[in-house]
MARPA-911782 format. One line per 10 residues: number of its first residue (from 0); their letters; for each residue x, z, y of C-alpha. Coordinates in pm, whole numbers, plus 32768, in hexadecimal, padded with zeros to 4 digits. Each point is the difference from the previous one (the first is absolute). Layout:
BEGIN
NUM> a> X/Z/Y; ...
END
This chain:
BEGIN
0> mknlatiylf> 1E59/474A/5AD2; 802E/7FEB/8153; 7EBD/80F0/8042; 809D/8139/7F1C; 8156/7FB7/80F6; 7F2F/800F/8155; 7F2B/812E/7FB0; 8166/80B3/7F60; 8082/7FBE/81A8; 7EA2/8068/8096
10> lvhvlyplsv> 802F/816B/7F07; 815D/8035/8024; 80E6/8055/8156; 8176/8011/8067; 7FBD/8135/80FE; 80FD/7F52/8107; 8087/80C3/8107; 7EFE/7FE3/8160; 8137/7F68/813B; 7F9B/8160/80C3
20> naksvkfnvp> 80A9/813C/807F; 7FDB/810D/7EF0; 7F3E/80B0/8106; 7F0D/7F54/8044; 7EED/7F4B/7EF7; 7F63/7ED4/8068; 7EFE/7FAF/7F5B; 7F3F/7EBC/7FE4; 7EDC/8049/80AF; 7FB4/8139/8152
30> ieavyftdaa> 7F8C/8151/7F74; 7F62/80FA/805D; 808B/811F/7F0A; 814E/8019/7EF2; 7FE2/80E6/7EEA; 812E/805D/7F28; 7F51/7FD3/7E63; 8103/8084/7F09; 8163/800F/7FAD; 80CF/7FC7/7EE5
40> dvdgdgiddv> 8181/7F4A/7FB9; 7F73/7E9A/7FF2; 8146/7F43/7FED; 80B6/80EF/7F30; 8144/80A0/80E2; 7F66/8189/7FDB; 7F7A/8020/8164; 7E86/7FE5/803E; 7F5B/7ED4/80B6; 7EA7/7FE3/8097
50> iisaqidaya> 7EAF/7F28/802A; 7FB1/8007/8155; 7EC6/7F77/7FF8; 7EF5/7FDB/812C; 7E8D/7FBB/80AA; 7FBC/7EAB/80A1; 7F9C/800B/8193; 7EB6/7F9D/7FDE; 7FB1/8000/8187; 8131/7EFF/7FEA
60> qlgikccevp> 7F6F/7EE5/7F2E; 7E9D/8013/804D; 7FCC/80E5/8128; 7F55/80F4/7F62; 80A7/8157/7FC4; 801A/80DD/7ED3; 7F23/807C/7F78; 7EFF/7F18/8068; 8052/7EB7/7F1D; 7EE0/7F93/7FBB
70> asligqiegv> 7FC5/7F56/7E5C; 7FA2/7EAB/807F; 8161/7FF8/80C8; 8115/8044/7EEA; 8007/7F04/7F61; 80A3/7F8B/8144; 8117/80FB/8032; 815A/7FCF/7F8B; 8087/8100/7EF7; 8169/80A6/8072
80> rpqiylsnyg> 8118/8009/7EA0; 80AB/8170/8023; 8176/8029/7FDB; 80FE/8064/7F24; 80F1/80D0/80A6; 8132/7FF4/7F3B; 80CD/8105/8074; 815B/7FBB/7FB1; 8125/80E0/8086; 8086/7F58/8149
90> kpklvempke> 7F47/7ED6/7FA7; 7E81/8036/7FF3; 7F2E/7ED3/7FA5; 7EB1/7FA3/804B; 7F17/7EED/7F4A; 7E7D/7FAA/7FE6; 7F2D/7FF9/7EE6; 7F9A/7EE1/7F99; 7E8B/7F32/8097; 7F30/808D/7EFB
100> aethrawagt> 8047/813E/807E; 7F54/7FC5/8135; 7F03/8118/8060; 7F45/8094/813E; 8038/8173/7FD4; 80C9/8067/7F04; 808B/817B/7FE9; 7FFE/804F/7E90; 814A/7F9C/7F11; 808F/808E/7EDB
110> ffrmnknlyy> 814B/7FB9/7EFA; 7FED/8083/7E83; 80C3/7F7F/7F0F; 7FB6/7F5E/7E8F; 8096/7F6A/7EFB; 815A/801E/80B6; 7F62/7F53/8132; 7FB8/804C/8167; 7EAD/7F9E/8049; 7F38/803E/81A3
120> ihgkngelgl> 7E91/8023/801E; 7FA1/7F3E/814B; 7EC0/80EB/8059; 7F45/7EED/8125; 7EF4/80C7/80C1; 7F64/7EFD/80D7; 7F53/80CB/80F7; 7F7F/7F73/8152; 7ED3/8055/7FEF; 7EFC/813F/8031
130> psqnrgersq> 7FA3/8081/7EA1; 7EF8/7EE5/7FA2; 80E6/7EE7/804E; 8165/8017/7F5A; 8020/7F02/7EF3; 8125/80AB/7F34; 8131/7F55/7F5C; 8074/7FBF/7EBB; 812F/80E6/7FF0; 8140/7F7F/7F0B
140> iyrieningt> 80FC/8058/7F0B; 815E/7F3B/8076; 8128/801E/7E7B; 8153/803C/80FE; 8103/7F62/7F6F; 818A/8005/8093; 80DA/7F1E/7FC3; 8195/7FC9/804A; 7F7E/80E7/810A; 7EE5/7EFB/806A
150> vkfqlvatfp> 7E96/80C9/800F; 7EBA/7F23/7F74; 7EAB/805F/8011; 7F2B/7F90/7F16; 7EAC/8010/7FF2; 7F87/807A/7EE5; 7E83/8061/8012; 7EC3/8019/80BD; 7F19/8133/8013; 7EA5/7F54/7FC5
160> ylrttasldv> 7F45/8088/80FE; 7FEB/7FD4/81A3; 805F/8167/8055; 8038/80D2/8133; 8119/80A7/7F5E; 804C/8176/80B5; 80FC/8079/7EE1; 80B4/7FBA/7EC6; 80A0/80D0/7EDE; 807C/7F8C/7ECB
170> rnvnngveii> 8083/8105/7EB9; 80BF/7F48/7ED5; 7F2C/801E/7EAF; 8064/7F5D/7E8A; 7F66/7EAE/8057; 8046/7FFC/813B; 7FCC/807F/814F; 7EC5/807B/8075; 7F72/7FB6/813A; 7F0B/8099/8107
180> qnnynsftat> 7F9C/7F2C/814B; 7F1D/80D0/80E1; 7F28/7F63/80E1; 7F8C/8115/80BB; 7EE2/8041/7F0B; 7F5F/8078/7E8F; 8067/7F1D/7EB8; 7EA2/7FAA/8030; 7FBF/7FB0/815E; 7EEF/7F1C/804B
190> ttvyrshkfl> 80A7/7F63/8136; 80E3/7F1C/7F05; 812C/7FD1/810D; 8041/816E/8036; 7FCF/806E/7E7A; 815C/8078/7F3E; 8055/7F9D/7EFC; 80EB/809C/7EA0; 80D6/7EBF/7F81; 80FE/7FD0/7EF2
200> ftknekiiei> 8121/7F2C/8065; 8097/7F8F/7E80; 812C/7FE4/7F55; 7FE3/7E89/8030; 7F82/8036/816F; 7EA8/7FC7/7FCF; 7EF0/80CD/80BC; 7EF0/80BC/7F5B; 7ECF/80DC/808C; 7FE2/8146/7F47
210> dpgmrlrndi> 7F2D/8115/7FEE; 809D/80EB/8129; 7F76/8156/7F5B; 7FA6/80A7/8124; 7EE6/7FE9/80E0; 802A/8016/8161; 7F25/8089/8123; 7EFC/7ED7/809D; 7FB2/80B1/8157; 818D/7FF1/8096
220> ahneikfsra> 80E6/7EE2/8038; 8147/804D/7F30; 8122/7FC4/80BC; 8115/802A/7EC0; 7FF6/7FF0/7EAD; 810D/80B1/7F4A; 8048/804F/7E95; 8081/8164/7FE3; 811B/8026/7F85; 7FB4/819E/7F9F
230> ldgyaitste> 7EAC/7FFD/7F98; 7FE5/7EEA/7EBC; 7ED9/7F2B/8019; 800B/804A/8158; 7FCF/7F33/8156; 8039/8088/8160; 7F10/7F70/8124; 801D/802F/8175; 7EB7/7FC7/8089; 7F69/7FB5/8157
240> vwknnsgtrt> 7E92/805F/8095; 7F38/7EA9/7FF2; 7F3F/8037/8182; 7F1E/7EEC/8082; 80EE/7F35/80E3; 7F9A/80B5/813A; 805E/8147/7F44; 7EAD/8089/805E; 7F8B/8024/7EB1; 80C0/807F/7EB0
250> ltknaasyyv> 7FB6/7F6C/7EA5; 80A9/80E8/7F38; 7FEE/8154/7F56; 8138/807A/7FC3; 8125/7F99/80AB; 80D4/807B/7F3E; 812B/7F38/7F47; 8029/8037/7E9E; 80AF/8008/7E9C; 7F4C/7F63/7EFB
260> skqhkidlrp> 7FDE/7FC2/7EAD; 7F15/7F93/7EEC; 7F7A/8182/7FE2; 802A/8031/812F; 8035/8067/81AB; 80A6/80C9/808C; 7FCD/8029/8173; 8162/8008/810A; 7F3F/8113/80DD; 7FEB/806F/80F5
270> vpydknhagf> 800D/7F03/80CC; 80CF/7FDB/8116; 7F0E/7F1E/80DA; 7EB8/80A9/7F99; 7EE1/7EAE/7FF5; 80EE/7F3A/80CB; 810B/7FEB/7F04; 80E5/7ED3/7FA1; 80EC/802F/7EFD; 80E8/7EC2/8019
280> sseeiidaeg> 8116/8064/7EEF; 8060/80F2/7F3D; 8120/8043/7EF0; 809A/8148/7EF6; 8132/8099/802C; 801E/80B7/7EC6; 8123/80BD/7F5B; 8026/80FD/7ED7; 7F84/8108/80AE; 7F1A/7F67/8120
290> fyllelstef> 7EE9/7F08/7FFC; 7F54/7F7C/815A; 7F4F/7EF3/8061; 8025/7FA6/8147; 7F08/7F36/80EE; 8033/7F4B/8168; 7EDA/7FDB/8092; 7F58/7FB2/8175; 7E97/8057/8094; 7F03/7EC4/800F
300> fghqnegykg> 7EFC/7FF6/810E; 7FA3/7E71/7F98; 808A/7E7F/8025; 7F4B/7FD9/8119; 7FFB/8152/8092; 813C/80BC/804F; 80B8/7F98/7EA5; 8123/80B6/7F85; 80A7/8158/80A3; 80CF/80E8/7FCE
310> sqvtayaldk> 80C0/803A/7EAC; 8095/8105/7EF7; 8081/8030/7EAD; 7F50/8104/7F2F; 807E/80AE/7ED0; 7F7F/805B/7EAF; 803C/80E7/7F3F; 7F79/7F66/7E75; 7FE9/80EA/7ED7; 8039/7EEC/7EB9
320> slfsaqlcke> 7F4B/810D/7F1C; 7EDB/8070/80E2; 7FC2/7E89/80A6; 7FDF/809E/814F; 80CC/7FC4/814E; 8002/80ED/8111; 8073/7FE0/816F; 819A/804F/7FBF; 7FFF/812F/811A; 813C/8105/7F36
330> ncvvpkidlp> 80FD/7F12/7F86; 7FBE/7EFC/80DA; 80D5/7FB2/8158; 7F93/7EBC/80C1; 7FB8/7FED/8148; 7F21/7F56/8099; 8080/7EA1/800C; 8027/7F32/8170; 7F4B/7EA2/7FCF; 7E9F/7F6C/80C6
340> mttqvylrrl> 7F6B/7F3B/7EDE; 802F/7FBF/7E84; 7F79/7EB0/7FF0; 8114/7F44/7F18; 80EC/8113/7FD2; 804D/8093/7ECC; 8085/814C/7F0C; 8108/7F5A/7F1E; 80BC/8090/7F0A; 8197/7FD8/7FF6
350> dlnfdgidev> 8146/80A7/7F2F; 8077/8024/8150; 8123/80E8/7FBE; 8051/7F83/7EBE; 7FC1/8163/7F2F; 7ED9/7F3D/7F09; 7EF5/80AD/80A0; 7EF7/7F3B/813C; 7FEC/8047/814B; 7EEF/7F31/80A0
360> yvtgykdkgv> 8022/7FA9/816A; 7EE9/7F74/8101; 805A/7E9F/80A8; 7F6C/8003/8121; 80EB/80B2/8111; 7FFA/80C7/819C; 8110/80C2/80C3; 803E/80F6/7EB7; 8069/7ED9/7F14; 7F98/7FDB/7ECA
370> hifylesgkl> 7F5B/8126/7F2D; 8064/8031/7EA6; 7F9E/80FB/7F25; 8098/80B8/7EDA; 7FF6/8132/7F13; 80E3/810F/7FD0; 7FD8/80D0/7EF3; 7EA6/7F90/7FE0; 7FB5/8017/8178; 7FA3/7EEA/809A
380> rqinskrlal> 80B7/7FCC/814A; 8046/7F30/8139; 80E7/7F2A/80D1; 8012/7F4F/8130; 8142/7EED/7FC6; 8035/7F6D/8131; 815D/7F6F/7F87; 7EE4/7ED3/7F73; 7F09/7FC0/8119; 803D/7F2A/8126
390> knvggwygrv> 800F/80BF/811B; 7F59/7F40/8111; 7ECF/7F4E/7EED; 7F0F/7F9B/8145; 7E75/7FD2/7FB8; 7F71/8130/7F74; 80E8/801C/7EC5; 80DC/7F85/7F17; 8009/7F51/7EB8; 8114/806A/7EFC
400> qllrdidkkc> 8083/7FBD/7E78; 80FD/8097/7F7E; 8101/7F82/7F4C; 80D1/806B/7EF2; 815E/7F92/7F77; 8035/8060/7EAC; 815E/7FDE/7FE7; 8081/80B6/8144; 7ED7/8102/7FCA; 7F8F/7FED/81A0
410> issisaisnf> 7EC9/7FB4/80A1; 7FBD/7F0D/8118; 7ED6/7FD0/80F1; 7F6E/7E92/8056; 7F39/801E/80EE; 7EDB/7F14/80BF; 7FDC/804E/8185; 7EA1/7FF3/806A; 7FC3/7F87/8150; 8004/7E8B/7FD1
420> skgknnidik> 7F39/7EFC/808E; 7EDC/7FAA/7F8F; 8036/7E48/800D; 813D/803B/7F96; 8078/7F92/7E6C; 8102/80FA/8018; 8061/813F/7FEB; 8166/80DD/8024; 805D/80F8/7EE1; 8152/80D2/7FFC
430> kssckklrl> 80D1/8080/7EB8; 8071/813C/7FEB; 816B/8054/7F71; 7FF3/809B/7EC5; 8005/818E/7FFD; 8019/8103/7EF2; 7EC1/80AD/8012; 8030/8199/7FD4; 7EA3/80DD/7FCA
END
């Protein structure tokens, strides 16, 4: 009984507020990058809360910069614990996830509900070296409980494999929740750390690997894989051209991102950056009259060459009956966005004006504000909201997560300033006042 009690206390953690200013997130180790992974109403007050994750500063611990850490030294690195920002009005709290949540790097995470419970998938990534040196990490699922105003995170499942989790997506089914864990490569990849998987998380909180029901391409990197909300049985991929590390040799035959099902593949063409294309995130935007796919992409020149440069959002018009995608021109007014690079920047769906139809926004911004895409009588439009962004973001762009207040029907933003110095374990953040968004 004593051993069982010890195990229970190890798995269940009460998240007490850290004694820090809500405008500064202090991590347990020095960090090099910060990410907002997902948002949900964690504490039941009607206001979205957000997970703030990070990447450790390898140079501060080893004297070796990311991403050149050899696999032989991974065991010497202490991981970083993500933070949860509870965004109560006037009294925001920063709380630290439990010790077993420590990760070298994690930018993928997602909330979901099952059995009237709220869960969070912590998508550990672990990439600190060149592709042949990454060992990966085991991702986790936490059940979140709110008892008399006290939030508890209980670790209920650990994924069975060491993987480099690049993206996660979930959908509810009759016997639980299906999960796509994307690790950049196909479901049958020979290099196992980069093999993607489809799991069923059952209603009794067990993880079971299941047949993905689709074949991904083998000669291309998948930065994101998610379930289609509009085409039954399909997934959407955002793909990156494979090159050797110097960028002098291209290993990919077809750089296009694509829809995929058991029977079909639908390429998203034209490809914005041709043979250098690196799609990073995609999202469907739908109403009764229009169906579009937005992709956020950048240009890739090789890990040890020029890296990533530039960015744009491309809009494709989708035809459900013909299963085809075409570049959207006539019905789309989508100005080119102003971001120099899009790695770890995403497109996210959220009903921002509470009319029952989701809008899509970009989680990174520069001078023009937060880019928001919406539908108007079946036509795709874009606005840039400076009211939801910091005026002086510093660095090369600002990160942002939009948060909903269900009761007041308004939107606030939480932003991270990207000009923090390496070797430090804190990052400044700012949350805007709640504003009604009129499109």
